[in-house]
Steps between C-alpha positions, in 0.01 A plus 500: 500500500713239328738620231605246237651726236837417350741781421723326247409469135719226357368543147691825453875478447775753527856491376743688712760442770344305787187430292194331648123500431368853496261566789153640473483872573475558873241775457277244325541252784418761766192616307372145459536428871322826584216436254433143614532564875180415684636530854810592700832447319796387707868567432547122493248464216678770303831321556355170377347667193837640395665160485869488413494871409410586857819692577464768233121512533512545878773762474281696259185457709650605834707779343190634325313487833778716646446755223149569628444769768516357852520652847849559647669183622301267274811417296645317802223242449448521123873487429562186707372256230733668249798435728399134541444440130816676383702323768383160372593596145848596618528166680407315181162359605300349216160614621385781725403419858315723744422437868151374579383830659589687179348228276181515706470879464193571287357780292129531443404460136413871488835605653690284254303633202559859604873436536522324163295777333776742606796271439410315177473799261847625597639148483350454153671819383835367619436157346456648152862613523644174638643233268791252491822688415861541610458286813848482658450195725435131483174376654596417862773764513256772393239410762757512780644834388153654461411354841805657664427844353130469588592401857707815546221716357237317710692593814489862383122466445448391861688802637257744668590792274212721374453431126830309506338172395360606162816503286653177636164322468470621139855380432406153630197493267730576205752238611233232531350586161846486345547154651169366369591579139883501524506867398855629547411855401231519767740344750746788458216753519394338828857527625501871418170555685631296794819707516292819493281360780802427719640847428171668598475299822864579583434871445191489721685321778801730464279808516318364806830425676630848418182660634512296821866590557425867431209507744707314760782751464256789528339359812839470667616847404 
């Protein structure tokens, strides 16, 4: 499958801090790729289809994948691309890069359609709420700050904690959507969800440590 879609729509203008051409909705892009797929779809083809909006689009895609039910330990693999992408944003890279083994990873057309059928409706609901407003950063500054926050949350996603990946992955989705439209209100909502995610993970780890110490003390009594 060769993807030649372009994510930017230069005919639509926005006027706000850090303004640039407003991108096509990501849910629309994912649906079009799924509908036109006639064979295996590689991560590299998805990356090429997303063009210069690849950072936010890939953050949303891999975060949404982490929201789906997977067997224990899967987040160690599924969270790795999030760490790579967010790390490049923090570094200030202009375009996302992924290692060849990850780019070569493929989904069958049926697997991709099933994933998009679950992801796109929820993404569309979020997109109806997103719009340019109150964005507190300039263009490059905003991408680096979002990248740094997403990197921290991506590391939390990869932690092998039962159900500990859902909230941080959802927070990354909100952050990336906020970045695509320069939505400051959604950015602060994402920050709140991210803080809640970190708090939940800290409570789980604290409770586990307390239980281990308790059992250790009991065994030595």
